[in-house]
N, C-alpha and C positions, 0 to 999 in steps of 0.2 A: 395556239399552243400546240406543240407537236404531241400526238398521242404516245403513250408509253411504248406501244408495240413498235412504232416507227423509230422511237429512240433506241430501242434494243437492237433493231435491225441495222441502225446506222453505226452502232458501236461494236463492242466485242461480241462474238457469238455467245449465246447463253450456255451456261454450264449444262451439260447433259443433252445437247442437241442430237438429232437423229444422225447416226453414224459416227458420233464423236464420243471419246471417253473423257471423263473428268480429268483435269490436269493432275489431281491428287493421285488418282489410280495409276496414271502413267508414271508418276514419280515413284510409286511403290516398287515397281520392277527395277528401276534404276538404282534406288537406294539399297535394296536387298542385294542386287548384283555387286555393289561396291562392298557391302558388309560381309558378303560371302567369298569375295575374291581377293580383297586387300588384307593379306595375312599379318602385316606389320603395323596395323593401326594402333595408335596410342589409346589409352583408356578415355582420354578426353575427346579425341576425334570419334571414337566409336560411340561414345555417349551422345555427342552432338547429332550424329547420324541417326541414332536410335530415337532421339527426340523428334527429328524431322520425319522419320518413318511413322511414328505414332501419330503425328499431326496429319500425315497423308492418309492414314487409315481411318482416322477418326470419323470423317464424313460418311464413308461407306458403312462403318459399324453402326452409326446412328440409323442410316436407312435400313439396314438389315434388322435392327432391333435386337433386344436382349435374347429373344428366342433363336433368331438366326445365328447370332454369335455363339450362344451357348451350345447349339446343336451341331456346330461345325460346318454347316453348309456354306456360309459366307466365306469362312476361312479357306475351305477347299476351293471354292470358285476363284478366289484371288490367287491362290498358289498355282492352280492349274492354268489359268488364263494369263496372268500377268507376270509370274515369277519363274515357273519351270522353263518356258521357252527362252528365258534370258540368263539362265544359269550358265556361267562360263566354264567350259570343259576343256582342259588342256590335252594335247596329244602327247604321246610317249616322249618324243624328242624334247618338247618343252618341259615336261615333268622332270626329265633327267637333268636338264640344264638348271632347273630351279632347286633340285635336290642333290647337287654335287655328284652327278653321274651315277647315282645309285640305280640298281635294276632289281627286278624280281621281288623277293621277300624284303630285302632291305628298303627298296623304294616304297613297297606297300606299308612297311613300318613307319617310314618317315611321313607318308601321306596321312596315315591314321593318327600319328602324334600330333601333326599340325592341325588336322580337323578337330581333334578332341580339345586342343588348347583354344581353338577359335570359338567352338561352342561354349566352352567354359567362360571365355572372355564375354560372350554375349549374356550369359546368365549372371555374371558379375556386374556387367553394365546395367542390367535390368534391376539388380539389387540396389545399386547406387542411385539409380533414377527413383526407386521407391523410397529411398532415404532422403530424397529431395536435395541431392547435391547439385543437380542441374535445375535452375529456376524455370518453371513453366506453369501455365494456368492449370489448376486442379482438374478442370474438365478435359484437358488435353491428355494427361497421363492417367486417366481413369483406369482401373485395374484391367478390365477386359481388353482395352485397346493396347495397353502396355504389354500384356502377356501375348496378345495376338502378334504384335511386332516381333517379340523374342522368338515365338514359335515359328513364324515364317522364315526368319533368318537362320535359326538352327536347321529347319527342314532343307533349306537351300544349301547349306554347308554340307549336310549329310548326303543329299542327292548328288552334289558335286563330288564328294568323296567316293561314292559308289561308282560313278562313271569313270573316275580316274583310276580306281582300283582295277577296273576292267582293262584299262590301258596298261597298267603295271604287270598284270598277268598275261597280257597278250591275247585277251579275249575280245575280238573285234565285233562291234555291233554295226551292222550296215544301216544305211539310210541317211537322210538329210539331218541337219541339226535338229529341226523341229521333230522329226520322227524319232530320233534317238532320245530326245528329251521326254517324249511320251513313254518310251520303253524304261528309261531310268526312273521316271516318276513312279511307274508302277513297281519297279524293283524296290524303291524306298518304302512304298506302302506295304509291301509284302515282306520286307527285310530279307531279300534273297538276291543272289547273283542271277544274272541273265545267262541262259544257255542258248546260243544262236542256232543250235542244232534242234531245238525243240520249237516247233512253229508257234505254240501258244505263248512262248516267252517274248515273241516279237510283235505282239498285238499293237497296232498303231492307233486304235480307237479306244477311248475310255468308256466302257459300258457302265451300267448302273452298279454292278458288283464291284468294279474297280474303283469307282468313285466312292462307294460306301467304305471300302477298305482304306482309302486315302483319308476320308473324314475321321474314321476311327483312330488311324495312326496320328493324324494332326491333333486330335483331341487328347491323346495320351501324352504327346509332347506338351501341349497346352497345360495339362494337369501337372506335368513335371515342373513346368516353369512357374507354377503358382508359388513355389517355395521362395521365389525372389521377392515376394511381398512381405517377408518376415520383418520384424522391427529392427530399426537401426541398420547396421551392415551385416546382420546375420543372413539376410536374404541374399546378399551378394555372394557370401560363402556358399550357402546351400545351393543356390542356383548354378554357380560355377561347378561345384562338385558333382551334382546330378547330371548336368549336361556332359561333363567330361566322361563320366562313367557310361552314360547312355550311348554316346557316339562310339566309344571303344567297343562296346557290346555289339552294336550294329555292324561295325567293321569286321569283327571276328566271324559273325554269322555269314556275311557276304564273302569274306576271304575263304572260309571253309568251302563254300559252293564253288568258288573259282579254282581253288586247289584241286577239288575233285575233278573238275573239267580238264585242267592241265595234266593231271595224273591219270585220267581216264577212269576215275572212280565216281560213281553216282552217289549223291547225298540224299537222305530222306527228306520228304517235304515236312516243313514245320508250320503249324497253324499260325 
């Protein structure tokens, strides 16, 4: 009889082998990329993708344990390693083509409105899932995993919005796609625009302080999305409304910074 170890070697590689990422974690980045970039998804399509995302996150959440999920460390690691580098960022020409040739403030308005509607739709989808419109095993859509899925998608949409607002205002951030994703990731955590003339704004490595700020920011969004667990469809309404307002507030903070750069007026630091 063939020993189990030889059977494993003859078949598919075991989950979590050295140098390999679990298929579920690889899928997370792809799913969040779709949910953050496909702006015309129907409610049903978005709901199905959210179910798949929750399933892909479930195994990692179990390994992290309740403390790891509640403290935000696992959520931050997934966002930093698997999602931020895959967030699709359009250049100015592409943005203008997608937004009827708008420029400047008009383009920034259109980007903000679209992103706010997208995060509202994510909150609404989460509320619908909580109301059991989509059939799934109870363990799959346990509250922490469901809210983690919503949080990651909202964060990706908002990070994408920040990056594209820089394009709209003509504030160019140098570097490769990966380097720029680190810069915009930190901008999302701080809720600030990036000033390329200030060296500390272009930090390409995430230090302990930056990771802590990201964890805090993610947990604030996580807390905001807890409203989607309301009874019946009240969660869908609450989740959509809170996400819509939160994204618009973020956009205004970043736009104020970028306007200041364009107009040559410095803006005070906000905690």
